[in-house]
N, C-alpha and C positions, 0 to 999 in steps of 0.2 A: 485589616485589608492591606495596609502598607507592609506588614510582616510577610504576608503571602506573596506580594509582588516582589519583594526583595528575595525571597526564597525561590520564586520562579525565575528571576533574572540570574541568580546564582546557579540554579539547575541548568538553565539554557547555556550560559557561558561555559560551564564546566564540560557539558556534553559536546558543545561546538568545538572546544579546544581538543577534546579527545577524539573528534571526528566520528562520534556515534550518531550525530544528527547533522542535517544540513538545512539551510534556509529553504523554504518551500515557495514555489511559484504557483501552486495549485489554488484555485478559487474555493475549493472545498476544504473545510476544517472541522475539527471536533473540539469541544470544550476540554481544557486542561486545568486541573485543580489538584489540591493536596488534601488527602484524607488523614485525619489524626490517627496515630497508632497508640496502642496501650502504653508504650514506654514514653510517650510525649512527643516523639518525633513525628514527621509527616511523610506519607507515602505519595509520590507523584502518580496521578491517575488521569486517564483520558476516557471520556464518555463517547463511545462510538454508536450509540443508539440512533442518533439523527442520520448518520451515514448509512447504517444498516437498514433503516426504514426505507431509504431510496434505492437500495440494492435490489436488482432483479433476481429473485430466487430461482434456483435450479437452471441457471444460464451459464454456459461455459464458452469461452472464446475459441476453444479447440474442441474437437469431438472427444468423447470418452474413449479410453483405450479399448474397453470391451466392445464398443461399436465398431472401431477400426479393425480389431481382430476378427470380428464376425464377417466384415466385408472382404478381408483379404484371405480368408480361408481357401477360397477356390481360385485365387489369382495365379496367373501363369508367369507374369512379367513383373519385375520390381525395379525401382530406380532409387538412387541415393539422393537425398534432399539435404542441403546445407541449411539447418534450422536457423543458425545465426544470421545468414544472409536473408532468409525468408522473413524472419521476424521484423526486420527493419523496413520491409516492404508491405506490411499489413496496412490496408487502408482503413482509416477511421472516418466515420460519417461526419460530415461537416456539422459543427455544433456540439459534438461529443468529445472534442479534443481534451477537455478538462478531466475526462475519465481515465485518460492514459497517464502513466507516470511520466512527468516532464523532467527534463534535465534540471537538476538542482532541487528536486522535491525531497522532502525529508524521508529518511529511512534509517533503520537500525541494522547493525551488522549482526 
């Protein structure tokens, strides 16, 4: 167990320095562990099954492109929408803030 913790610390420090990961402020997490490989080394792995089990299936924050195209087939007037400006103004239901990516959440490039 101590060997795994040392390997985990080394993995985290290396990737933090390389800026491939960042510290997370999210209350949701998934288990992180190492799986032994045939050559004796260990492969870092995350188990997302617990998060996937809570994910609402077939739910999209934005409409499907095919649905939008079907609606605008007969449109006569169009407007330009600045998506970057609009994204920052999307309202999140109170209590669901943890589902949105917060500043400083972990991500890979």
